[in-house]
C-alpha positions as CSV (number, residue, x, y, z in Angstrom):
1,M,109.8,101.3,74.5
2,N,108.1,101.0,77.9
3,A,105.1,103.1,78.9
4,I,105.0,105.0,82.2
5,K,101.5,105.0,83.5
6,S,99.5,107.2,85.8
7,I,98.8,105.6,89.1
8,V,95.7,107.6,89.9
9,S,92.9,109.5,88.0
10,G,93.1,113.3,88.1
11,A,94.7,116.2,86.2
12,V,98.3,116.7,85.3
13,A,99.6,119.3,87.6
14,N,103.3,119.4,86.6
15,I,105.6,117.7,84.1
16,H,109.1,117.2,85.5
17,V,110.9,115.7,82.4
18,Q,111.2,116.3,78.7
19,P,112.2,114.0,75.8
20,G,115.9,113.1,76.0
21,D,116.1,113.3,79.8
22,A,117.8,110.4,81.5
23,V,115.8,109.1,84.5
24,A,116.6,106.7,87.3
25,V,114.3,104.4,89.2
26,G,112.1,106.6,91.5
27,D,112.6,109.9,89.6
28,V,109.3,111.9,89.4
29,I,108.0,112.0,85.8
30,I,104.8,114.0,86.3
31,T,102.6,115.1,89.2
32,V,98.9,114.4,89.1
33,E,96.4,116.4,91.2
34,S,93.7,114.1,92.5
35,M,91.1,115.1,95.2
36,K,93.2,118.2,96.1
37,M,96.3,116.0,96.7
38,E,99.4,116.0,94.5
39,I,100.5,112.5,93.6
40,P,104.0,111.9,92.0
41,V,104.2,109.4,89.1
42,E,107.7,107.9,89.3
43,A,109.9,105.9,86.9
44,E,109.8,102.2,87.7
45,E,113.0,101.6,85.7
46,A,116.0,103.6,84.5
47,G,116.2,104.9,80.9
48,V,115.7,107.9,78.6
49,I,112.4,109.7,78.2
50,D,111.3,109.1,74.6
51,A,108.1,111.1,74.6
52,V,105.8,112.9,77.1
53,L,102.2,112.1,76.2
54,V,100.4,114.6,78.4
55,T,100.1,118.3,79.0
56,V,99.6,120.3,82.1
57,G,95.9,120.5,83.0
58,Q,95.1,117.4,80.9
59,P,92.8,114.9,82.7
60,V,94.3,111.4,83.1
61,N,92.8,108.1,84.3
62,E,94.5,105.4,86.3
63,D,96.7,103.3,84.0
64,D,96.8,105.9,81.2
65,D,100.2,106.2,79.5
66,V,101.8,109.5,80.4
67,A,105.3,109.0,78.9
68,T,107.4,106.5,77.1
69,L,110.9,105.3,78.1
70,R,113.6,103.8,76.0
């Protein structure tokens, strides 16, 4: 399993996938709100979402795992 990591610190604004979803490189996994901007966190490789590790509104830090990919 590979972890998908947040690229910024902020709060989870939206979750675009659920476990079992197939994703391609560049697909948006979650959106993080940081300093009044919405930053997409994208898949860096293709696969299937194994687990989503965050919830909407949850604070995340840069490099925190937000989902796992198999």
